[in-house]
C-alpha positions as CSV (number, residue, x, y, z in Angstrom):
1,M,-13.1,53.3,76.8
2,Q,-13.4,51.8,80.2
3,S,-10.3,53.6,81.5
4,I,-11.8,57.0,80.7
5,D,-15.5,56.3,81.5
6,Y,-15.5,59.2,84.0
7,C,-15.5,61.8,81.2
8,P,-17.7,62.3,78.1
9,V,-16.3,60.9,74.9
10,Q,-17.4,62.4,71.5
11,M,-17.2,60.1,68.5
12,C,-16.6,62.1,65.3
13,Q,-19.9,62.2,63.4
14,F,-18.0,62.4,60.1
15,H,-16.2,59.2,60.8
16,Q,-19.5,57.5,61.8
17,I,-21.0,58.5,58.5
18,Q,-17.9,57.1,56.7
19,I,-18.3,53.8,58.6
20,I,-22.0,53.6,57.4
21,R,-20.9,54.5,53.8
22,R,-18.4,51.6,53.8
23,Y,-21.1,49.2,54.8
24,L,-23.9,50.5,52.5
25,T,-21.8,52.1,49.6
26,Q,-22.4,55.6,48.3
27,N,-25.4,54.5,46.2
28,P,-27.2,51.6,47.9
29,H,-29.7,49.4,46.1
30,L,-32.0,48.6,49.0
31,I,-34.6,51.2,50.0
32,A,-33.8,50.5,53.6
33,A,-30.1,51.2,53.1
34,R,-30.9,54.4,51.2
35,E,-33.1,55.6,54.0
36,L,-30.5,54.7,56.7
37,L,-27.7,56.5,54.7
38,H,-30.0,59.6,54.4
39,I,-30.7,59.6,58.1
40,C,-26.9,59.4,58.9
41,V,-25.9,62.0,56.4
42,N,-28.4,64.4,58.1
43,M,-27.2,63.5,61.6
44,K,-25.7,67.0,62.3
45,P,-28.8,69.1,61.4
46,L,-31.2,66.6,63.1
47,G,-29.5,66.7,66.5
48,S,-29.8,63.9,69.1
49,T,-33.5,63.9,69.5
50,G,-34.3,64.1,65.8
51,F,-31.7,61.5,64.9
52,L,-32.9,59.1,67.5
53,E,-36.5,59.5,66.5
54,K,-35.7,58.9,62.8
55,F,-33.4,56.0,63.5
56,N,-35.9,54.3,65.8
57,A,-38.7,54.8,63.3
58,W,-36.4,53.4,60.5
59,Y,-35.6,50.4,62.7
60,E,-39.2,49.6,63.5
61,R,-40.1,49.9,59.8
62,W,-37.3,47.7,58.5
63,D,-37.0,45.2,61.4
64,E,-38.5,42.4,59.4
65,C,-36.1,43.1,56.5
66,L,-33.1,43.1,58.9
67,N,-34.1,39.7,60.2
68,E,-34.5,38.0,56.8
69,R,-32.5,34.8,56.4
70,T,-31.2,33.0,53.3
71,V,-30.4,29.3,53.0
72,L,-27.2,28.8,51.2
73,K,-26.5,25.8,48.9
74,S,-24.5,24.2,51.6
75,G,-27.6,24.2,53.8
76,K,-26.3,26.9,56.1
77,E,-28.7,29.6,57.1
78,T,-27.4,33.2,57.1
79,F,-28.8,36.8,57.3
80,T,-29.7,38.1,53.9
81,H,-28.7,41.8,54.5
82,R,-25.6,41.4,56.5
83,R,-24.0,44.7,55.6
84,L,-27.2,46.6,56.4
85,R,-27.3,44.8,59.8
86,K,-23.7,45.8,60.4
87,A,-24.5,49.4,59.6
88,K,-27.4,49.4,62.0
89,R,-25.3,47.7,64.7
90,S,-22.5,50.3,64.3
91,I,-25.0,53.2,64.9
92,A,-26.6,51.4,67.8
93,D,-23.2,50.7,69.4
94,H,-21.9,54.3,68.9
95,L,-25.1,56.1,69.7
96,P,-24.1,57.0,73.3
97,R,-20.9,58.7,71.9
98,L,-22.5,60.6,69.0
99,F,-24.0,63.5,70.8
100,P,-22.1,64.4,74.0
101,Y,-21.5,67.9,72.6
102,E,-25.3,68.5,73.2
103,E,-25.4,66.9,76.6
104,Y,-22.4,68.9,77.9
105,P,-22.5,72.3,76.2
106,E,-20.3,73.8,78.9
107,L,-17.4,71.6,77.7
108,M,-17.6,73.0,74.2
109,I,-16.9,69.5,72.7
110,P,-16.5,69.7,68.9
111,K,-18.7,67.4,66.7
112,T,-15.7,66.3,64.6
113,T,-12.1,65.4,65.3
114,N,-10.6,67.9,62.8
115,K,-8.5,69.6,65.4
116,L,-7.3,66.3,66.8
117,E,-6.4,65.0,63.4
118,G,-4.0,68.0,63.0
119,T,-2.4,67.2,66.4
120,N,-2.0,63.6,65.5
121,S,-0.3,64.4,62.2
122,E,2.1,66.8,63.9
123,M,2.9,64.1,66.5
124,K,3.5,61.5,63.8
125,R,5.8,63.9,61.9
126,L,7.9,64.6,65.0
127,I,8.2,60.8,65.8
128,R,9.3,60.1,62.2
129,N,12.0,62.8,62.6
130,H,13.2,61.2,65.8
131,N,12.9,57.6,64.8
132,G,16.0,56.4,66.7
133,L,14.4,57.0,70.2
134,S,14.1,54.0,72.5
135,G,10.7,53.0,73.8
136,Q,11.1,54.9,77.1
137,R,12.5,58.0,75.5
138,R,9.7,58.0,72.9
139,I,7.1,57.9,75.7
140,T,8.9,60.8,77.5
141,F,9.1,62.7,74.2
142,L,5.3,62.2,73.5
143,D,4.5,63.2,77.1
144,G,6.4,66.5,76.6
145,F,4.7,67.1,73.2
146,L,1.2,66.5,74.7
147,E,1.9,68.8,77.7
148,T,2.8,71.7,75.4
């Protein structure tokens, strides 16, 4: 990311939701987890300001729950809701890259990576068909593919 910090990078919102679902499951038991999943699933219609407001309000409401600790039998202390904390952290870390399509409308950045996924699968298919290429020739081949 540091090598391309001069241009806006859009993280696929669909993939962010999938990350959150992996941490929280499709049907979470905790109310806090259900609320966070609901906020994330509604990310697209909420937009950046609405999402940020809902996420910050959720965080303030459930801050105490996120910081709960449990003492294990071994005597070690750990966070009680680790997966919920990971989900919150994932959103907080990716927040600057979730809404560049709104910040730079002139660039017409898509919200998802659907078009890119098609390009990647085509590139993988071509590499598989030319699997005998040396490292340097493979780079040259991919450069030519990306230029077209």
